[in-house]
C-alpha positions as CSV (number, residue, x, y, z in Angstrom):
1,M,0.0,0.0,0.0
2,T,1.4,3.4,-1.0
3,L,1.8,6.3,1.4
4,R,-1.1,8.1,-0.3
5,A,-3.4,5.1,0.0
6,S,-2.6,4.5,3.6
7,R,-3.2,8.2,4.4
8,L,-6.6,8.1,2.6
9,A,-7.5,5.0,4.6
10,L,-6.5,6.7,7.8
11,Y,-8.6,9.7,7.0
12,G,-11.5,7.5,6.1
13,V,-11.3,5.8,9.5
14,L,-11.1,9.1,11.3
15,L,-14.1,10.5,9.4
16,A,-16.1,7.4,10.3
17,F,-15.2,7.8,14.0
18,A,-16.1,11.5,13.8
19,A,-19.4,10.8,12.1
20,F,-20.2,8.2,14.8
21,Y,-19.2,10.7,17.6
22,L,-21.5,13.4,16.1
23,L,-24.5,11.1,15.9
24,P,-26.0,12.6,19.2
25,I,-25.7,16.1,17.8
26,Y,-27.4,15.0,14.6
27,M,-30.2,13.5,16.7
28,L,-30.6,16.6,18.8
29,L,-30.7,18.8,15.7
30,I,-33.2,16.9,13.6
31,T,-35.5,16.2,16.5
32,G,-35.5,19.8,17.5
33,L,-36.5,20.8,13.9
34,K,-39.5,18.5,14.0
35,S,-43.0,19.2,15.2
36,Y,-44.3,17.2,18.2
37,A,-46.5,15.1,15.9
38,E,-43.4,13.9,13.9
39,V,-41.5,12.7,16.9
40,N,-41.6,9.0,17.3
41,L,-39.2,6.0,17.5
42,A,-40.1,4.7,14.1
43,T,-38.9,7.9,12.3
44,M,-36.3,9.1,14.8
45,W,-33.4,9.0,12.3
46,Q,-35.4,10.6,9.4
47,L,-35.1,14.2,8.5
48,P,-38.1,16.5,9.3
49,S,-40.7,16.9,6.6
50,A,-40.4,20.7,6.9
51,L,-38.0,22.9,8.8
52,S,-39.6,24.4,11.9
53,F,-37.8,26.4,14.5
54,D,-40.8,26.6,16.9
55,S,-39.1,24.1,19.2
56,F,-36.0,26.2,19.5
57,R,-38.1,29.3,20.1
58,Q,-40.1,27.6,22.9
59,A,-37.0,26.2,24.4
60,F,-35.2,29.6,24.4
61,E,-38.2,31.3,25.9
62,K,-38.2,28.9,28.8
63,L,-34.4,28.7,29.2
64,G,-33.5,32.3,28.5
65,P,-33.5,33.6,32.1
66,N,-31.5,30.5,33.2
67,F,-29.0,31.2,30.4
68,I,-28.3,34.5,32.1
69,N,-28.0,32.8,35.5
70,S,-25.4,30.4,34.0
71,I,-23.4,33.3,32.6
72,Q,-23.5,35.1,35.9
73,L,-22.3,31.9,37.6
74,T,-19.7,30.6,35.1
75,V,-17.8,33.7,34.2
76,P,-16.9,34.9,37.7
77,A,-16.3,31.4,39.1
78,T,-14.0,30.6,36.2
79,L,-12.0,33.8,36.5
80,I,-11.7,33.6,40.3
81,S,-10.7,30.0,40.3
82,A,-8.1,30.6,37.5
83,M,-6.5,33.5,39.4
84,L,-6.4,31.6,42.7
85,G,-4.9,28.5,40.9
86,S,-2.4,30.7,39.2
87,M,-1.1,32.3,42.4
88,N,-1.1,28.9,44.2
89,G,0.8,27.3,41.4
90,Y,3.3,30.2,41.5
91,I,3.9,29.9,45.2
92,L,4.1,26.1,45.2
93,S,6.5,25.9,42.3
94,K,8.9,28.8,42.9
95,W,8.8,29.4,46.6
96,R,9.7,26.8,49.2
97,F,8.4,27.1,52.7
98,K,7.9,24.8,55.6
99,G,5.0,22.5,54.9
100,S,4.8,23.1,51.2
101,E,5.5,19.4,50.4
102,V,2.5,18.5,52.5
103,L,0.2,21.4,51.4
104,F,0.3,20.5,47.7
105,P,-0.8,16.8,48.1
106,L,-3.6,18.0,50.4
107,L,-4.8,20.4,47.8
108,L,-4.8,17.6,45.2
109,F,-6.8,15.4,47.5
110,G,-9.7,17.8,47.0
111,M,-9.9,16.6,43.3
112,F,-10.9,13.1,44.5
113,I,-13.6,14.0,47.0
114,P,-16.9,12.8,45.6
115,Y,-19.5,15.6,45.3
116,Q,-22.2,13.4,47.0
117,S,-20.1,12.9,50.2
118,I,-20.1,16.6,51.1
119,L,-23.6,17.7,50.1
120,I,-25.0,17.9,53.7
121,P,-22.1,19.8,55.3
122,L,-22.0,22.0,52.1
123,V,-25.6,23.0,52.5
124,Q,-25.2,23.6,56.3
125,T,-22.1,25.8,55.6
126,L,-23.8,27.8,53.0
127,Q,-26.9,28.3,55.2
128,Q,-24.6,29.6,58.0
129,M,-23.0,32.0,55.5
130,R,-26.4,33.1,54.3
131,L,-25.4,32.1,50.7
132,Y,-27.7,29.0,50.3
133,G,-30.1,29.3,47.4
134,S,-28.1,32.1,45.7
135,I,-25.8,32.2,42.6
136,S,-23.1,33.7,44.9
137,G,-23.1,30.5,47.0
138,L,-22.8,28.4,43.9
139,I,-19.9,30.5,42.7
140,L,-18.2,30.0,46.0
141,V,-18.7,26.2,45.7
142,H,-17.2,26.0,42.2
143,V,-14.3,28.3,43.1
144,V,-13.4,26.1,46.1
145,Y,-13.8,22.8,44.1
146,G,-11.8,24.3,41.2
147,I,-8.8,25.2,43.2
148,P,-7.1,21.7,43.2
149,I,-7.2,21.2,39.4
150,T,-6.3,24.8,38.6
151,T,-3.4,24.7,41.1
152,L,-2.1,21.5,39.5
153,I,-2.2,22.9,36.0
154,F,-0.4,26.1,36.9
155,R,2.1,24.5,39.1
156,N,3.1,22.1,36.3
157,Y,3.3,25.0,33.9
158,Y,5.4,27.3,36.2
159,A,7.8,24.4,36.8
160,T,8.9,24.8,33.2
161,V,9.8,28.4,33.7
162,P,13.6,28.7,34.6
163,S,14.1,29.5,38.2
164,E,16.9,31.8,37.2
165,L,14.3,34.4,36.2
166,V,12.8,34.4,39.7
167,E,16.3,34.5,41.3
168,A,17.3,37.5,39.1
169,A,14.1,39.3,40.0
170,K,14.8,38.7,43.7
171,I,18.3,40.2,43.3
172,D,16.8,43.2,41.7
173,G,14.5,43.7,44.7
174,A,11.2,42.5,43.3
175,S,8.7,41.3,45.9
176,L,6.8,38.1,45.9
177,L,3.8,39.7,44.2
178,G,6.0,41.8,42.0
179,I,7.7,38.7,40.5
180,Y,4.3,37.2,39.8
181,R,2.9,40.4,38.3
182,W,5.9,41.3,36.0
183,I,7.5,38.0,35.2
184,L,5.2,34.9,35.5
185,F,1.8,36.4,34.8
186,P,2.7,37.8,31.4
187,I,3.9,34.4,30.1
188,S,1.0,32.5,31.6
189,L,-1.4,32.7,28.6
190,P,-1.1,29.0,27.6
191,A,-1.9,27.8,31.1
192,F,-4.7,30.3,31.5
193,A,-6.2,29.0,28.2
194,V,-6.3,25.5,29.5
195,V,-7.7,26.5,32.9
196,L,-10.3,28.8,31.6
197,I,-11.6,26.4,29.0
198,W,-11.6,23.5,31.5
199,Q,-13.4,25.5,34.2
200,F,-15.9,27.1,31.9
201,T,-17.1,23.8,30.5
202,S,-17.0,22.0,33.8
203,I,-19.0,24.7,35.6
204,W,-21.5,25.3,32.8
205,N,-22.3,21.6,32.5
206,E,-22.4,20.8,36.2
207,F,-25.8,19.7,37.6
208,L,-25.6,18.2,41.1
209,F,-24.4,21.3,42.9
210,A,-26.7,23.5,40.8
211,V,-29.8,21.5,41.7
212,V,-28.9,21.2,45.4
213,V,-27.7,24.8,46.1
214,T,-30.2,26.8,44.0
215,Q,-33.7,25.7,45.1
216,N,-35.4,28.8,43.6
217,P,-36.2,28.4,39.9
218,A,-35.3,32.1,39.5
219,T,-31.7,31.5,40.3
220,Q,-31.2,28.0,38.8
221,P,-28.6,27.7,35.9
222,V,-29.6,26.3,32.5
223,T,-28.7,22.7,33.3
224,V,-31.4,22.5,36.0
225,A,-33.9,24.4,33.9
226,L,-33.3,22.0,31.1
227,Y,-34.1,19.0,33.4
228,N,-37.3,20.8,34.4
229,L,-38.4,21.1,30.7
230,A,-39.8,17.6,30.9
231,G,-43.4,17.7,31.9
232,S,-45.1,15.5,34.5
233,Y,-47.3,13.6,32.0
234,I,-46.1,14.6,28.5
235,V,-42.6,15.2,27.4
236,E,-42.2,17.3,24.3
237,W,-39.1,15.6,23.0
238,N,-38.7,18.2,20.2
239,V,-38.6,21.1,22.7
240,Q,-36.4,19.0,25.1
241,M,-33.9,18.2,22.3
242,A,-33.8,21.8,21.1
243,G,-33.2,23.0,24.7
244,A,-30.4,20.4,25.1
245,L,-28.7,21.7,22.0
246,L,-29.1,25.3,23.0
247,A,-27.7,24.5,26.5
248,A,-24.7,22.7,25.0
249,L,-24.0,25.4,22.4
250,P,-21.7,27.6,24.5
251,T,-19.4,24.8,25.4
252,L,-19.4,23.4,21.9
253,L,-18.4,26.8,20.6
254,V,-15.7,27.1,23.2
255,Y,-14.0,23.9,22.1
256,V,-14.5,24.5,18.4
257,L,-13.1,28.0,18.5
258,L,-10.5,27.6,21.3
259,G,-9.7,23.9,21.2
260,R,-6.3,24.4,19.6
261,F,-5.3,26.7,22.5
262,F,-6.3,24.0,24.9
263,V,-4.0,21.5,23.3
264,R,-1.1,23.9,23.1
265,G,-1.5,24.9,26.7
266,L,-1.5,21.3,27.8
267,L,1.6,20.6,25.8
268,A,3.3,23.7,27.1
269,G,3.2,22.4,30.7
270,A,3.8,18.8,29.8
271,L,7.6,18.8,30.1
272,K,9.9,20.6,32.4
273,G,12.6,22.5,30.6
């Protein structure tokens, strides 16, 4: 087999896998474009007889306020957790202090704590802080739970930065925060790209904390509102599918538009130079 033929075969296999992977998106789209009368198991793979965007309109009308809630939740939680992870990674990679070897494993341990195991103390803590049922409380939860993974990513990235830069800045009289502000922060774009994309998609798609912490429908994010689209007796599958596609659209766009930065950022912190 020639090189050209083998490459064509490889592309064919990759296209087949991509088509199989995109089947759920295809199902969401064609079901959302159908009327309620057309939705049934016998014709689920068939294209709609006529294009109708009524399902998307109904879904957007019901999910619109919750989209705003998700934005108000995801954007600040992502930015705050990224900044805290960046500063933690800087301290743990470039500054040695008593107990640092113990602190970092303890931070990483937070990545492996199941959400379900801390729901009761979480609710009690938020109630004591008067944050239970609010978007602010949910932001706090995601910031705290995001610190371990963001710290790990930034620490691995800053480990690739030559320590001589930090030592030279110390000799020049730069403070701890000054070294971070003028040396490490300006070269942190690849790590920030990874963390921001990871945190945005994780927080936007999260359901358990959202349904437990925000009891009021007026403050619930879009994932909880999407679950509530299903009626008690009749499920309008076309509206449900249209709503699922709309809810997934921000994260899909993030990965389509910024996916290359995610890969570059991961590779930038993969090896220590």
